[in-house]
PDB file of N, CA, C and O in Angstrom:
ATOM      1  N   LYS A   1      52.910-141.629 -14.246  1.00  0.00           N
ATOM      2  CA  LYS A   1      51.966-142.357 -15.071  1.00  0.00           C
ATOM      3  C   LYS A   1      50.976-141.393 -15.723  1.00  0.00           C
ATOM      4  O   LYS A   1      50.575-141.586 -16.871  1.00  0.00           O
ATOM      5  N   VAL A   2      50.590-140.367 -14.989  1.00  0.00           N
ATOM      6  CA  VAL A   2      49.659-139.381 -15.534  1.00  0.00           C
ATOM      7  C   VAL A   2      50.242-138.752 -16.794  1.00  0.00           C
ATOM      8  O   VAL A   2      49.538-138.550 -17.783  1.00  0.00           O
ATOM      9  N   HIS A   3      51.532-138.446 -16.747  1.00  0.00           N
ATOM     10  CA  HIS A   3      52.187-137.838 -17.906  1.00  0.00           C
ATOM     11  C   HIS A   3      52.124-138.771 -19.115  1.00  0.00           C
ATOM     12  O   HIS A   3      51.794-138.341 -20.220  1.00  0.00           O
ATOM     13  N   TYR A   4      52.437-140.029 -18.902  1.00  0.00           N
ATOM     14  CA  TYR A   4      52.423-141.005 -19.994  1.00  0.00           C
ATOM     15  C   TYR A   4      51.008-141.120 -20.590  1.00  0.00           C
ATOM     16  O   TYR A   4      50.846-141.105 -21.810  1.00  0.00           O
ATOM     17  N   LEU A   5      50.003-141.234 -19.742  1.00  0.00           N
ATOM     18  CA  LEU A   5      48.624-141.364 -20.221  1.00  0.00           C
ATOM     19  C   LEU A   5      48.186-140.115 -20.982  1.00  0.00           C
ATOM     20  O   LEU A   5      47.488-140.207 -21.992  1.00  0.00           O
ATOM     21  N   PHE A   6      48.601-138.951 -20.491  1.00  0.00           N
ATOM     22  CA  PHE A   6      48.287-137.713 -21.201  1.00  0.00           C
ATOM     23  C   PHE A   6      48.931-137.705 -22.581  1.00  0.00           C
ATOM     24  O   PHE A   6      48.295-137.338 -23.569  1.00  0.00           O
ATOM     25  N   MET A   7      50.195-138.112 -22.642  1.00  0.00           N
ATOM     26  CA  MET A   7      50.906-138.106 -23.918  1.00  0.00           C
ATOM     27  C   MET A   7      50.290-139.093 -24.914  1.00  0.00           C
ATOM     28  O   MET A   7      50.257-138.819 -26.114  1.00  0.00           O
ATOM     29  N   VAL A   8      49.813-140.213 -24.437  1.00  0.00           N
ATOM     30  CA  VAL A   8      49.168-141.193 -25.315  1.00  0.00           C
ATOM     31  C   VAL A   8      47.853-140.626 -25.850  1.00  0.00           C
ATOM     32  O   VAL A   8      47.516-140.832 -27.016  1.00  0.00           O
ATOM     33  N   ALA A   9      47.112-139.916 -25.003  1.00  0.00           N
ATOM     34  CA  ALA A   9      45.794-139.415 -25.388  1.00  0.00           C
ATOM     35  C   ALA A   9      45.840-138.087 -26.145  1.00  0.00           C
ATOM     36  O   ALA A   9      44.899-137.763 -26.869  1.00  0.00           O
ATOM     37  N   TYR A  10      46.909-137.319 -25.994  1.00  0.00           N
ATOM     38  CA  TYR A  10      46.989-135.988 -26.618  1.00  0.00           C
ATOM     39  C   TYR A  10      46.991-136.129 -28.138  1.00  0.00           C
ATOM     40  O   TYR A  10      47.870-136.790 -28.691  1.00  0.00           O
ATOM     41  N   PRO A  11      46.017-135.514 -28.826  1.00  0.00           N
ATOM     42  CA  PRO A  11      45.848-135.770 -30.261  1.00  0.00           C
ATOM     43  C   PRO A  11      46.793-135.012 -31.199  1.00  0.00           C
ATOM     44  O   PRO A  11      46.794-135.278 -32.400  1.00  0.00           O
ATOM     45  N   PHE A  12      47.581-134.092 -30.693  1.00  0.00           N
ATOM     46  CA  PHE A  12      48.425-133.272 -31.554  1.00  0.00           C
ATOM     47  C   PHE A  12      49.894-133.598 -31.312  1.00  0.00           C
ATOM     48  O   PHE A  12      50.325-133.709 -30.164  1.00  0.00           O
ATOM     49  N   SER A  13      50.659-133.750 -32.378  1.00  0.00           N
ATOM     50  CA  SER A  13      52.078-134.069 -32.204  1.00  0.00           C
ATOM     51  C   SER A  13      52.916-132.815 -31.933  1.00  0.00           C
ATOM     52  O   SER A  13      53.896-132.868 -31.190  1.00  0.00           O
ATOM     53  N   ALA A  14      52.528-131.694 -32.536  1.00  0.00           N
ATOM     54  CA  ALA A  14      53.271-130.455 -32.318  1.00  0.00           C
ATOM     55  C   ALA A  14      53.066-129.977 -30.884  1.00  0.00           C
ATOM     56  O   ALA A  14      51.933-129.876 -30.414  1.00  0.00           O
ATOM     57  N   TRP A  15      54.149-129.690 -30.204  1.00  0.00           N
ATOM     58  CA  TRP A  15      54.154-129.153 -28.854  1.00  0.00           C
ATOM     59  C   TRP A  15      53.662-130.148 -27.795  1.00  0.00           C
ATOM     60  O   TRP A  15      53.439-129.749 -26.652  1.00  0.00           O
ATOM     61  N   SER A  16      53.489-131.398 -28.134  1.00  0.00           N
ATOM     62  CA  SER A  16      52.934-132.354 -27.176  1.00  0.00           C
ATOM     63  C   SER A  16      53.829-132.538 -25.952  1.00  0.00           C
ATOM     64  O   SER A  16      53.329-132.626 -24.831  1.00  0.00           O
ATOM     65  N   GLY A  17      55.135-132.596 -26.151  1.00  0.00           N
ATOM     66  CA  GLY A  17      56.040-132.773 -25.015  1.00  0.00           C
ATOM     67  C   GLY A  17      55.999-131.602 -24.061  1.00  0.00           C
ATOM     68  O   GLY A  17      55.960-131.782 -22.844  1.00  0.00           O
ATOM     69  N   ILE A  18      56.008-130.405 -24.612  1.00  0.00           N
ATOM     70  CA  ILE A  18      55.962-129.203 -23.778  1.00  0.00           C
ATOM     71  C   ILE A  18      54.647-129.136 -23.011  1.00  0.00           C
ATOM     72  O   ILE A  18      54.633-128.844 -21.815  1.00  0.00           O
ATOM     73  N   VAL A  19      53.543-129.407 -23.702  1.00  0.00           N
ATOM     74  CA  VAL A  19      52.233-129.377 -23.051  1.00  0.00           C
ATOM     75  C   VAL A  19      52.154-130.447 -21.968  1.00  0.00           C
ATOM     76  O   VAL A  19      51.631-130.196 -20.883  1.00  0.00           O
ATOM     77  N   GLY A  20      52.671-131.636 -22.258  1.00  0.00           N
ATOM     78  CA  GLY A  20      52.661-132.721 -21.278  1.00  0.00           C
ATOM     79  C   GLY A  20      53.473-132.396 -20.036  1.00  0.00           C
ATOM     80  O   GLY A  20      53.027-132.638 -18.914  1.00  0.00           O
ATOM     81  N   ARG A  21      54.675-131.844 -20.238  1.00  0.00           N
ATOM     82  CA  ARG A  21      55.517-131.489 -19.094  1.00  0.00           C
ATOM     83  C   ARG A  21      54.918-130.318 -18.313  1.00  0.00           C
ATOM     84  O   ARG A  21      55.021-130.272 -17.087  1.00  0.00           O
ATOM     85  N   LEU A  22      54.300-129.382 -19.013  1.00  0.00           N
ATOM     86  CA  LEU A  22      53.622-128.274 -18.346  1.00  0.00           C
ATOM     87  C   LEU A  22      52.471-128.797 -17.486  1.00  0.00           C
ATOM     88  O   LEU A  22      52.273-128.343 -16.359  1.00  0.00           O
ATOM     89  N   PHE A  23      51.721-129.744 -18.022  1.00  0.00           N
ATOM     90  CA  PHE A  23      50.613-130.350 -17.292  1.00  0.00           C
ATOM     91  C   PHE A  23      51.116-131.015 -16.000  1.00  0.00           C
ATOM     92  O   PHE A  23      50.536-130.818 -14.931  1.00  0.00           O
ATOM     93  N   VAL A  24      52.179-131.790 -16.104  1.00  0.00           N
ATOM     94  CA  VAL A  24      52.744-132.453 -14.926  1.00  0.00           C
ATOM     95  C   VAL A  24      53.222-131.420 -13.915  1.00  0.00           C
ATOM     96  O   VAL A  24      52.981-131.569 -12.717  1.00  0.00           O
ATOM     97  N   ASN A  25      53.891-130.382 -14.381  1.00  0.00           N
ATOM     98  CA  ASN A  25      54.392-129.357 -13.460  1.00  0.00           C
ATOM     99  C   ASN A  25      53.254-128.598 -12.791  1.00  0.00           C
ATOM    100  O   ASN A  25      53.370-128.208 -11.629  1.00  0.00           O
ATOM    101  N   MET A  26      52.164-128.385 -13.506  1.00  0.00           N
ATOM    102  CA  MET A  26      51.001-127.742 -12.892  1.00  0.00           C
ATOM    103  C   MET A  26      50.440-128.622 -11.780  1.00  0.00           C
ATOM    104  O   MET A  26      50.068-128.117 -10.721  1.00  0.00           O
ATOM    105  N   LEU A  27      50.377-129.944 -12.013  1.00  0.00           N
ATOM    106  CA  LEU A  27      49.905-130.862 -10.976  1.00  0.00           C
ATOM    107  C   LEU A  27      50.839-130.843  -9.765  1.00  0.00           C
ATOM    108  O   LEU A  27      50.379-130.804  -8.623  1.00  0.00           O
ATOM    109  N   LEU A  28      52.135-130.869 -10.012  1.00  0.00           N
ATOM    110  CA  LEU A  28      53.100-130.847  -8.919  1.00  0.00           C
ATOM    111  C   LEU A  28      52.963-129.570  -8.097  1.00  0.00           C
ATOM    112  O   LEU A  28      52.869-129.623  -6.870  1.00  0.00           O
ATOM    113  N   MET A  29      52.952-128.426  -8.771  1.00  0.00           N
ATOM    114  CA  MET A  29      52.896-127.151  -8.063  1.00  0.00           C
ATOM    115  C   MET A  29      51.560-126.964  -7.358  1.00  0.00           C
ATOM    116  O   MET A  29      51.509-126.369  -6.281  1.00  0.00           O
ATOM    117  N   HIS A  30      50.475-127.464  -7.951  1.00  0.00           N
ATOM    118  CA  HIS A  30      49.159-127.391  -7.311  1.00  0.00           C
ATOM    119  C   HIS A  30      49.170-128.141  -5.973  1.00  0.00           C
ATOM    120  O   HIS A  30      48.442-127.791  -5.044  1.00  0.00           O
ATOM    121  N   ASN A  31      50.000-129.167  -5.896  1.00  0.00           N
ATOM    122  CA  ASN A  31      50.107-129.963  -4.678  1.00  0.00           C
ATOM    123  C   ASN A  31      51.268-129.531  -3.783  1.00  0.00           C
ATOM    124  O   ASN A  31      51.682-130.271  -2.891  1.00  0.00           O
ATOM    125  N   GLY A  32      51.788-128.327  -4.029  1.00  0.00           N
ATOM    126  CA  GLY A  32      52.824-127.767  -3.171  1.00  0.00           C
ATOM    127  C   GLY A  32      54.219-128.306  -3.412  1.00  0.00           C
ATOM    128  O   GLY A  32      55.092-128.161  -2.557  1.00  0.00           O
ATOM    129  N   LEU A  33      54.447-128.928  -4.563  1.00  0.00           N
ATOM    130  CA  LEU A  33      55.755-129.493  -4.880  1.00  0.00           C
ATOM    131  C   LEU A  33      56.479-128.631  -5.913  1.00  0.00           C
ATOM    132  O   LEU A  33      55.861-127.830  -6.614  1.00  0.00           O
ATOM    133  N   LEU A  34      57.774-128.805  -5.992  1.00  0.00           N
ATOM    134  CA  LEU A  34      58.567-128.077  -6.985  1.00  0.00           C
ATOM    135  C   LEU A  34      58.322-128.654  -8.380  1.00  0.00           C
ATOM    136  O   LEU A  34      58.062-129.850  -8.512  1.00  0.00           O
ATOM    137  N   PRO A  35      58.399-127.830  -9.411  1.00  0.00           N
ATOM    138  CA  PRO A  35      58.297-128.357 -10.781  1.00  0.00           C
ATOM    139  C   PRO A  35      59.561-129.137 -11.130  1.00  0.00           C
ATOM    140  O   PRO A  35      60.632-128.873 -10.584  1.00  0.00           O
ATOM    141  N   LEU A  36      59.433-130.083 -12.025  1.00  0.00           N
ATOM    142  CA  LEU A  36      60.602-130.846 -12.453  1.00  0.00           C
ATOM    143  C   LEU A  36      61.082-130.357 -13.810  1.00  0.00           C
ATOM    144  O   LEU A  36      60.318-129.807 -14.604  1.00  0.00           O
ATOM    145  N   VAL A  37      62.356-130.570 -14.048  1.00  0.00           N
ATOM    146  CA  VAL A  37      62.979-130.175 -15.308  1.00  0.00           C
ATOM    147  C   VAL A  37      63.661-131.397 -15.899  1.00  0.00           C
ATOM    148  O   VAL A  37      64.460-132.058 -15.235  1.00  0.00           O
ATOM    149  N   ILE A  38      63.340-131.692 -17.152  1.00  0.00           N
ATOM    150  CA  ILE A  38      64.061-132.740 -17.870  1.00  0.00           C
ATOM    151  C   ILE A  38      65.113-132.021 -18.697  1.00  0.00           C
ATOM    152  O   ILE A  38      64.798-131.375 -19.697  1.00  0.00           O
ATOM    153  N   HIS A  39      66.365-132.138 -18.273  1.00  0.00           N
ATOM    154  CA  HIS A  39      67.454-131.417 -18.923  1.00  0.00           C
ATOM    155  C   HIS A  39      67.683-131.928 -20.346  1.00  0.00           C
ATOM    156  O   HIS A  39      67.318-133.055 -20.684  1.00  0.00           O
ATOM    157  N   SER A  40      68.282-131.095 -21.152  1.00  0.00           N
ATOM    158  CA  SER A  40      68.496-131.428 -22.561  1.00  0.00           C
ATOM    159  C   SER A  40      69.307-132.709 -22.740  1.00  0.00           C
ATOM    160  O   SER A  40      69.076-133.453 -23.693  1.00  0.00           O
ATOM    161  N   HIS A  41      70.255-132.978 -21.835  1.00  0.00           N
ATOM    162  CA  HIS A  41      71.051-134.195 -21.972  1.00  0.00           C
ATOM    163  C   HIS A  41      70.244-135.457 -21.625  1.00  0.00           C
ATOM    164  O   HIS A  41      70.692-136.568 -21.910  1.00  0.00           O
ATOM    165  N   GLU A  42      69.069-135.298 -21.017  1.00  0.00           N
ATOM    166  CA  GLU A  42      68.184-136.425 -20.712  1.00  0.00           C
ATOM    167  C   GLU A  42      67.012-136.524 -21.691  1.00  0.00           C
ATOM    168  O   GLU A  42      66.208-137.452 -21.605  1.00  0.00           O
ATOM    169  N   ARG A  43      66.915-135.589 -22.602  1.00  0.00           N
ATOM    170  CA  ARG A  43      65.754-135.505 -23.487  1.00  0.00           C
ATOM    171  C   ARG A  43      65.580-136.746 -24.352  1.00  0.00           C
ATOM    172  O   ARG A  43      64.454-137.216 -24.520  1.00  0.00           O
ATOM    173  N   GLN A  44      66.664-137.290 -24.907  1.00  0.00           N
ATOM    174  CA  GLN A  44      66.555-138.479 -25.751  1.00  0.00           C
ATOM    175  C   GLN A  44      66.073-139.680 -24.953  1.00  0.00           C
ATOM    176  O   GLN A  44      65.256-140.468 -25.428  1.00  0.00           O
ATOM    177  N   ARG A  45      66.584-139.812 -23.743  1.00  0.00           N
ATOM    178  CA  ARG A  45      66.138-140.901 -22.857  1.00  0.00           C
ATOM    179  C   ARG A  45      64.640-140.760 -22.554  1.00  0.00           C
ATOM    180  O   ARG A  45      63.915-141.753 -22.500  1.00  0.00           O
ATOM    181  N   TYR A  46      64.193-139.532 -22.360  1.00  0.00           N
ATOM    182  CA  TYR A  46      62.777-139.233 -22.119  1.00  0.00           C
ATOM    183  C   TYR A  46      61.924-139.645 -23.324  1.00  0.00           C
ATOM    184  O   TYR A  46      60.886-140.285 -23.155  1.00  0.00           O
ATOM    185  N   TYR A  47      62.351-139.284 -24.531  1.00  0.00           N
ATOM    186  CA  TYR A  47      61.601-139.640 -25.737  1.00  0.00           C
ATOM    187  C   TYR A  47      61.537-141.153 -25.922  1.00  0.00           C
ATOM    188  O   TYR A  47      60.499-141.692 -26.305  1.00  0.00           O
ATOM    189  N   GLN A  48      62.641-141.833 -25.650  1.00  0.00           N
ATOM    190  CA  GLN A  48      62.650-143.295 -25.762  1.00  0.00           C
ATOM    191  C   GLN A  48      61.707-143.917 -24.739  1.00  0.00           C
ATOM    192  O   GLN A  48      61.027-144.899 -25.038  1.00  0.00           O
ATOM    193  N   ALA A  49      61.662-143.357 -23.549  1.00  0.00           N
ATOM    194  CA  ALA A  49      60.760-143.878 -22.518  1.00  0.00           C
ATOM    195  C   ALA A  49      59.301-143.705 -22.929  1.00  0.00           C
ATOM    196  O   ALA A  49      58.475-144.588 -22.696  1.00  0.00           O
ATOM    197  N   LEU A  50      58.989-142.567 -23.541  1.00  0.00           N
ATOM    198  CA  LEU A  50      57.611-142.342 -24.005  1.00  0.00           C
ATOM    199  C   LEU A  50      57.183-143.388 -25.028  1.00  0.00           C
ATOM    200  O   LEU A  50      56.008-143.748 -25.110  1.00  0.00           O
ATOM    201  N   ALA A  51      58.136-143.866 -25.797  1.00  0.00           N
ATOM    202  CA  ALA A  51      57.832-144.867 -26.824  1.00  0.00           C
ATOM    203  C   ALA A  51      57.719-146.281 -26.251  1.00  0.00           C
ATOM    204  O   ALA A  51      57.302-147.196 -26.960  1.00  0.00           O
ATOM    205  N   THR A  52      58.081-146.471 -24.990  1.00  0.00           N
ATOM    206  CA  THR A  52      58.079-147.824 -24.436  1.00  0.00           C
ATOM    207  C   THR A  52      56.931-148.073 -23.472  1.00  0.00           C
ATOM    208  O   THR A  52      55.973-148.765 -23.816  1.00  0.00           O
ATOM    209  N   SER A  53      57.015-147.516 -22.269  1.00  0.00           N
ATOM    210  CA  SER A  53      56.002-147.851 -21.269  1.00  0.00           C
ATOM    211  C   SER A  53      55.877-146.772 -20.203  1.00  0.00           C
ATOM    212  O   SER A  53      56.778-145.950 -20.034  1.00  0.00           O
ATOM    213  N   PRO A  54      54.755-146.776 -19.482  1.00  0.00           N
ATOM    214  CA  PRO A  54      54.602-145.792 -18.400  1.00  0.00           C
ATOM    215  C   PRO A  54      55.609-146.003 -17.275  1.00  0.00           C
ATOM    216  O   PRO A  54      55.963-145.051 -16.579  1.00  0.00           O
ATOM    217  N   ILE A  55      56.073-147.231 -17.088  1.00  0.00           N
ATOM    218  CA  ILE A  55      57.067-147.491 -16.038  1.00  0.00           C
ATOM    219  C   ILE A  55      58.364-146.759 -16.348  1.00  0.00           C
ATOM    220  O   ILE A  55      58.970-146.166 -15.455  1.00  0.00           O
ATOM    221  N   MET A  56      58.792-146.794 -17.598  1.00  0.00           N
ATOM    222  CA  MET A  56      60.022-146.098 -17.987  1.00  0.00           C
ATOM    223  C   MET A  56      59.865-144.586 -17.850  1.00  0.00           C
ATOM    224  O   MET A  56      60.784-143.902 -17.402  1.00  0.00           O
ATOM    225  N   VAL A  57      58.704-144.068 -18.235  1.00  0.00           N
ATOM    226  CA  VAL A  57      58.459-142.626 -18.098  1.00  0.00           C
ATOM    227  C   VAL A  57      58.480-142.243 -16.623  1.00  0.00           C
ATOM    228  O   VAL A  57      59.030-141.205 -16.255  1.00  0.00           O
ATOM    229  N   THR A  58      57.883-143.078 -15.780  1.00  0.00           N
ATOM    230  CA  THR A  58      57.876-142.816 -14.341  1.00  0.00           C
ATOM    231  C   THR A  58      59.297-142.772 -13.800  1.00  0.00           C
ATOM    232  O   THR A  58      59.611-141.931 -12.957  1.00  0.00           O
ATOM    233  N   ARG A  59      60.157-143.659 -14.269  1.00  0.00           N
ATOM    234  CA  ARG A  59      61.560-143.659 -13.823  1.00  0.00           C
ATOM    235  C   ARG A  59      62.275-142.377 -14.241  1.00  0.00           C
ATOM    236  O   ARG A  59      63.015-141.781 -13.458  1.00  0.00           O
ATOM    237  N   ILE A  60      62.043-141.959 -15.492  1.00  0.00           N
ATOM    238  CA  ILE A  60      62.652-140.715 -15.991  1.00  0.00           C
ATOM    239  C   ILE A  60      62.179-139.531 -15.153  1.00  0.00           C
ATOM    240  O   ILE A  60      62.974-138.681 -14.753  1.00  0.00           O
ATOM    241  N   MET A  61      60.875-139.488 -14.895  1.00  0.00           N
ATOM    242  CA  MET A  61      60.313-138.388 -14.114  1.00  0.00           C
ATOM    243  C   MET A  61      60.856-138.414 -12.681  1.00  0.00           C
ATOM    244  O   MET A  61      61.149-137.362 -12.112  1.00  0.00           O
ATOM    245  N   ALA A  62      60.991-139.599 -12.102  1.00  0.00           N
ATOM    246  CA  ALA A  62      61.535-139.711 -10.741  1.00  0.00           C
ATOM    247  C   ALA A  62      62.979-139.232 -10.706  1.00  0.00           C
ATOM    248  O   ALA A  62      63.378-138.524  -9.781  1.00  0.00           O
ATOM    249  N   ASP A  63      63.766-139.615 -11.710  1.00  0.00           N
ATOM    250  CA  ASP A  63      65.155-139.142 -11.789  1.00  0.00           C
ATOM    251  C   ASP A  63      65.201-137.630 -11.927  1.00  0.00           C
ATOM    252  O   ASP A  63      66.000-136.963 -11.269  1.00  0.00           O
ATOM    253  N   ALA A  64      64.336-137.086 -12.791  1.00  0.00           N
ATOM    254  CA  ALA A  64      64.304-135.636 -12.999  1.00  0.00           C
ATOM    255  C   ALA A  64      63.892-134.921 -11.714  1.00  0.00           C
ATOM    256  O   ALA A  64      64.426-133.859 -11.393  1.00  0.00           O
ATOM    257  N   TYR A  65      62.946-135.502 -10.983  1.00  0.00           N
ATOM    258  CA  TYR A  65      62.509-134.855  -9.749  1.00  0.00           C
ATOM    259  C   TYR A  65      63.587-134.919  -8.672  1.00  0.00           C
ATOM    260  O   TYR A  65      63.766-133.973  -7.906  1.00  0.00           O
ATOM    261  N   GLU A  66      64.292-136.024  -8.619  1.00  0.00           N
ATOM    262  CA  GLU A  66      65.416-136.131  -7.677  1.00  0.00           C
ATOM    263  C   GLU A  66      66.463-135.069  -7.991  1.00  0.00           C
ATOM    264  O   GLU A  66      67.022-134.455  -7.083  1.00  0.00           O
ATOM    265  N   ASN A  67      66.727-134.856  -9.272  1.00  0.00           N
ATOM    266  CA  ASN A  67      67.659-133.816  -9.693  1.00  0.00           C
ATOM    267  C   ASN A  67      67.133-132.437  -9.308  1.00  0.00           C
ATOM    268  O   ASN A  67      67.904-131.574  -8.886  1.00  0.00           O
ATOM    269  N   THR A  68      65.835-132.227  -9.451  1.00  0.00           N
ATOM    270  CA  THR A  68      65.219-130.962  -9.057  1.00  0.00           C
ATOM    271  C   THR A  68      65.439-130.701  -7.568  1.00  0.00           C
ATOM    272  O   THR A  68      65.801-129.595  -7.169  1.00  0.00           O
ATOM    273  N   LEU A  69      65.217-131.731  -6.756  1.00  0.00           N
ATOM    274  CA  LEU A  69      65.401-131.577  -5.314  1.00  0.00           C
ATOM    275  C   LEU A  69      66.861-131.306  -4.956  1.00  0.00           C
ATOM    276  O   LEU A  69      67.152-130.481  -4.090  1.00  0.00           O
ATOM    277  N   ASP A  70      67.776-132.006  -5.629  1.00  0.00           N
ATOM    278  CA  ASP A  70      69.203-131.760  -5.395  1.00  0.00           C
ATOM    279  C   ASP A  70      69.573-130.325  -5.750  1.00  0.00           C
ATOM    280  O   ASP A  70      70.298-129.662  -5.008  1.00  0.00           O
ATOM    281  N   ASN A  71      69.069-129.847  -6.894  1.00  0.00           N
ATOM    282  CA  ASN A  71      69.353-128.472  -7.311  1.00  0.00           C
ATOM    283  C   ASN A  71      68.749-127.462  -6.346  1.00  0.00           C
ATOM    284  O   ASN A  71      69.379-126.453  -6.029  1.00  0.00           O
ATOM    285  N   ALA A  72      67.542-127.724  -5.880  1.00  0.00           N
ATOM    286  CA  ALA A  72      66.895-126.812  -4.930  1.00  0.00           C
ATOM    287  C   ALA A  72      67.697-126.740  -3.639  1.00  0.00           C
ATOM    288  O   ALA A  72      67.884-125.659  -3.080  1.00  0.00           O
ATOM    289  N   GLU A  73      68.168-127.880  -3.168  1.00  0.00           N
ATOM    290  CA  GLU A  73      68.971-127.890  -1.950  1.00  0.00           C
ATOM    291  C   GLU A  73      70.266-127.104  -2.153  1.00  0.00           C
ATOM    292  O   GLU A  73      70.685-126.332  -1.290  1.00  0.00           O
ATOM    293  N   HIS A  74      70.885-127.317  -3.304  1.00  0.00           N
ATOM    294  CA  HIS A  74      72.148-126.635  -3.593  1.00  0.00           C
ATOM    295  C   HIS A  74      71.958-125.121  -3.683  1.00  0.00           C
ATOM    296  O   HIS A  74      72.788-124.364  -3.179  1.00  0.00           O
ATOM    297  N   HIS A  75      70.875-124.675  -4.319  1.00  0.00           N
ATOM    298  CA  HIS A  75      70.693-123.242  -4.562  1.00  0.00           C
ATOM    299  C   HIS A  75      69.975-122.502  -3.443  1.00  0.00           C
ATOM    300  O   HIS A  75      70.153-121.293  -3.293  1.00  0.00           O
ATOM    301  N   PHE A  76      69.164-123.208  -2.652  1.00  0.00           N
ATOM    302  CA  PHE A  76      68.373-122.513  -1.640  1.00  0.00           C
ATOM    303  C   PHE A  76      68.770-122.858  -0.203  1.00  0.00           C
ATOM    304  O   PHE A  76      68.801-121.974   0.654  1.00  0.00           O
ATOM    305  N   VAL A  77      69.068-124.112   0.066  1.00  0.00           N
ATOM    306  CA  VAL A  77      69.345-124.517   1.444  1.00  0.00           C
ATOM    307  C   VAL A  77      70.788-124.235   1.823  1.00  0.00           C
ATOM    308  O   VAL A  77      71.038-123.640   2.871  1.00  0.00           O
ATOM    309  N   GLU A  78      71.739-124.645   1.002  1.00  0.00           N
ATOM    310  CA  GLU A  78      73.148-124.459   1.341  1.00  0.00           C
ATOM    311  C   GLU A  78      73.530-122.990   1.509  1.00  0.00           C
ATOM    312  O   GLU A  78      74.212-122.670   2.483  1.00  0.00           O
ATOM    313  N   PRO A  79      73.131-122.074   0.615  1.00  0.00           N
ATOM    314  CA  PRO A  79      73.472-120.658   0.839  1.00  0.00           C
ATOM    315  C   PRO A  79      72.857-120.117   2.120  1.00  0.00           C
ATOM    316  O   PRO A  79      73.457-119.278   2.792  1.00  0.00           O
ATOM    317  N   ARG A  80      71.671-120.590   2.462  1.00  0.00           N
ATOM    318  CA  ARG A  80      71.030-120.117   3.682  1.00  0.00           C
ATOM    319  C   ARG A  80      71.804-120.584   4.912  1.00  0.00           C
ATOM    320  O   ARG A  80      71.923-119.850   5.892  1.00  0.00           O
ATOM    321  N   LYS A  81      72.331-121.813   4.855  1.00  0.00           N
ATOM    322  CA  LYS A  81      73.144-122.315   5.965  1.00  0.00           C
ATOM    323  C   LYS A  81      74.357-121.416   6.167  1.00  0.00           C
ATOM    324  O   LYS A  81      74.726-121.118   7.303  1.00  0.00           O
ATOM    325  N   GLN A  82      74.981-120.980   5.070  1.00  0.00           N
ATOM    326  CA  GLN A  82      76.165-120.125   5.166  1.00  0.00           C
ATOM    327  C   GLN A  82      75.807-118.780   5.773  1.00  0.00           C
ATOM    328  O   GLN A  82      76.575-118.243   6.572  1.00  0.00           O
ATOM    329  N   VAL A  83      74.661-118.226   5.411  1.00  0.00           N
ATOM    330  CA  VAL A  83      74.250-116.942   5.922  1.00  0.00           C
ATOM    331  C   VAL A  83      73.935-117.039   7.415  1.00  0.00           C
ATOM    332  O   VAL A  83      74.175-116.087   8.158  1.00  0.00           O
ATOM    333  N   MET A  84      73.413-118.151   7.853  1.00  0.00           N
ATOM    334  CA  MET A  84      72.989-118.320   9.234  1.00  0.00           C
ATOM    335  C   MET A  84      74.127-118.737  10.171  1.00  0.00           C
ATOM    336  O   MET A  84      73.959-118.709  11.390  1.00  0.00           O
ATOM    337  N   GLU A  85      75.292-119.127   9.615  1.00  0.00           N
ATOM    338  CA  GLU A  85      76.420-119.511  10.446  1.00  0.00           C
ATOM    339  C   GLU A  85      76.983-118.283  11.165  1.00  0.00           C
ATOM    340  O   GLU A  85      76.944-117.177  10.626  1.00  0.00           O
ATOM    341  N   PRO A  86      77.502-118.471  12.367  1.00  0.00           N
ATOM    342  CA  PRO A  86      78.161-117.350  13.062  1.00  0.00           C
ATOM    343  C   PRO A  86      79.328-116.810  12.245  1.00  0.00           C
ATOM    344  O   PRO A  86      79.958-117.544  11.484  1.00  0.00           O
ATOM    345  N   ALA A  87      79.608-115.533  12.409  1.00  0.00           N
ATOM    346  CA  ALA A  87      80.662-114.870  11.629  1.00  0.00           C
ATOM    347  C   ALA A  87      82.018-115.526  11.816  1.00  0.00           C
ATOM    348  O   ALA A  87      82.825-115.521  10.887  1.00  0.00           O
ATOM    349  N   SER A  88      82.293-116.081  12.968  1.00  0.00           N
ATOM    350  CA  SER A  88      83.591-116.704  13.220  1.00  0.00           C
ATOM    351  C   SER A  88      83.803-117.944  12.364  1.00  0.00           C
ATOM    352  O   SER A  88      84.941-118.261  12.018  1.00  0.00           O
ATOM    353  N   LYS A  89      82.746-118.645  12.018  1.00  0.00           N
ATOM    354  CA  LYS A  89      82.879-119.848  11.200  1.00  0.00           C
ATOM    355  C   LYS A  89      82.987-119.513   9.710  1.00  0.00           C
ATOM    356  O   LYS A  89      83.625-120.252   8.960  1.00  0.00           O
ATOM    357  N   VAL A  90      82.381-118.424   9.278  1.00  0.00           N
ATOM    358  CA  VAL A  90      82.385-118.047   7.870  1.00  0.00           C
ATOM    359  C   VAL A  90      83.753-117.606   7.416  1.00  0.00           C
ATOM    360  O   VAL A  90      84.161-117.938   6.303  1.00  0.00           O
ATOM    361  N   ALA A  91      84.474-116.873   8.232  1.00  0.00           N
ATOM    362  CA  ALA A  91      85.762-116.294   7.867  1.00  0.00           C
ATOM    363  C   ALA A  91      86.827-117.314   7.722  1.00  0.00           C
ATOM    364  O   ALA A  91      87.970-116.974   7.416  1.00  0.00           O
TER     365      ALA A  91
END
């Protein structure tokens, strides 16, 4: 919701999306959370949500954050599990 309210209040159209997403990521990281990424294939859905309601933007952001967590698990947790397994199981 914070992102939606920021986007409504932000007076400049140029770079507004980037500034808005940067603002949200700064809030997330300040609170010890991972930043979220809205992938290019979701960008149109994101723009449509901005034109509708804060509920839709919240859903897009929640989906993006879930994807962020899935990616973090895939890139950071799973490789660590492999490294920590006994040598007999790895081979």
